[in-house]
FIDRENMI-419979 format. One record per residue (C-alpha): x, y, z; residue in three letters. Coordinates in steps of 0.05 Angstrom, whole numbers, padded with zeros to 5 digits, always signed. Example, Ala and Ser with C-alpha at 12.3 -4.5 7.8 and 13.67 -1.06 7.14 Angstrom:
BEGIN
+00246-00090+00156ALA;+00273-00021+00143SER;
END
This chain:
BEGIN
+00994+00965-00916UNK;+01048+00973-00969UNK;+00996+00989-01021UNK;+00974+01049-00981UNK;+01042+01081-00990UNK;+01063+01052-01057UNK;+01030+01019-01116UNK;+01076+00959-01114UNK;+01029+00899-01113UNK;+01085+00848-01115UNK;+01117+00874-01052UNK;+01050+00871-01016UNK;+01041+00798-01035UNK;+01112+00780-01014UNK;+01105+00814-00946UNK;+01036+00781-00936UNK;+01065+00712-00951UNK;+01124+00726-00903UNK;+01076+00745-00847UNK;+01034+00683-00861UNK;+01096+00638-00857UNK;+01116+00668-00790UNK;+01046+00656-00763UNK;+01046+00585-00791UNK;+01114+00569-00759UNK;+01091+00595-00692UNK;+01026+00554-00697UNK;+01064+00490-00713UNK;+01111+00499-00654UNK;+01051+00512-00608UNK;+01014+00451-00635UNK;+01075+00407-00621UNK;+01079+00431-00549UNK;+01004+00421-00539UNK;+01007+00350-00568UNK;+01065+00333-00522UNK;+01024+00356-00462UNK;+00961+00319-00486UNK;+01000+00255-00495UNK;+01031+00266-00425UNK;+01102+00261-00452UNK;+01165+00263-00411UNK;+01186+00335-00399UNK;+01242+00354-00447UNK;+01281+00389-00392UNK;+01282+00330-00344UNK;+01321+00267-00358UNK;+01299+00204-00321UNK;+01372+00183-00314UNK;+01387+00248-00276UNK;+01329+00236-00229UNK;+01351+00164-00217UNK;+01423+00185-00202UNK;+01398+00240-00155UNK;+01353+00191-00117UNK;+01409+00140-00110UNK;+01454+00192-00078UNK;+01402+00203-00023UNK;+01419+00169+00043UNK;+01385+00101+00052UNK;+01361+00090-00020UNK;+01393+00027-00049UNK;+01354+00019-00114UNK;+01308+00059-00160UNK;+01264+00026-00213UNK;+01199+00036-00251UNK;+01211+00111-00255UNK;+01162+00149-00298UNK;+01157+00224-00308UNK;+01106+00260-00350UNK;+01078+00329-00365UNK;+01009+00346-00338UNK;+01008+00419-00360UNK;+01061+00465-00389UNK;+01096+00473-00322UNK;+01066+00417-00278UNK;+01102+00350-00277UNK;+01085+00284-00244UNK;+01128+00225-00225UNK;+01118+00154-00201UNK;+01175+00111-00176UNK;+01192+00048-00136UNK;+01250+00055-00088UNK;+01284+00003-00045UNK;+01309+00030+00021UNK;+01354+00003+00076UNK;+01319-00041+00128UNK;+01331+00008+00185UNK;+01292+00063+00150UNK;+01228+00022+00145UNK;+01210+00043+00216UNK;+01195+00115+00192UNK;+01177+00113+00118UNK;+01141+00181+00123UNK;+01208+00216+00136UNK;+01240+00189+00073UNK;+01177+00204+00032UNK;+01176+00276+00055UNK;+01251+00283+00041UNK;+01244+00254-00029UNK;+01183+00296-00046UNK;+01215+00360-00022UNK;+01282+00349-00055UNK;+01252+00326-00122UNK;+01208+00388-00123UNK;+01268+00433-00107UNK;+01317+00401-00156UNK;+01272+00383-00216UNK;+01206+00421-00205UNK;+01166+00357-00201UNK;+01107+00375-00156UNK;+01067+00310-00156UNK;+01104+00247-00135UNK;+01076+00177-00122UNK;+01129+00135-00088UNK;+01125+00061-00072UNK;+01174+00041-00018UNK;+01204-00029-00018UNK;+01252-00060+00031UNK;+01318-00087+00008UNK;+01285-00156+00009UNK;+01220-00140-00028UNK;+01155-00101-00017UNK;+01146-00064+00048UNK;+01100-00097+00098UNK;+01059-00045+00136UNK;+01033-00097+00185UNK;+00962-00101+00157UNK;
END
């Protein structure tokens, strides 16, 4: 483009190299983000320690372990977790599951949660 208005070949080469470097930089950043998604990495904006602290503040949850969060797409996150709850809440586990799913989605934007409930004394017995 510069050569259309001037006969300065050096300036044309310099501008072309500058544009190529900008495109290369953008491509590298995009490739890093894509690789992070393909490898199902933990979202950069969500800290597992923050999620653990948040869950422990919820009424009835006494322990959180085996927490894993990963990226499925650029704005879709998934989580699996084991939680120990107070014995009296075992009568209605669906209530605490709904509460956790809703609040985790609202607070952290995690839309897909798999939660394993355990009693304070071990795995939950559903009477099967």
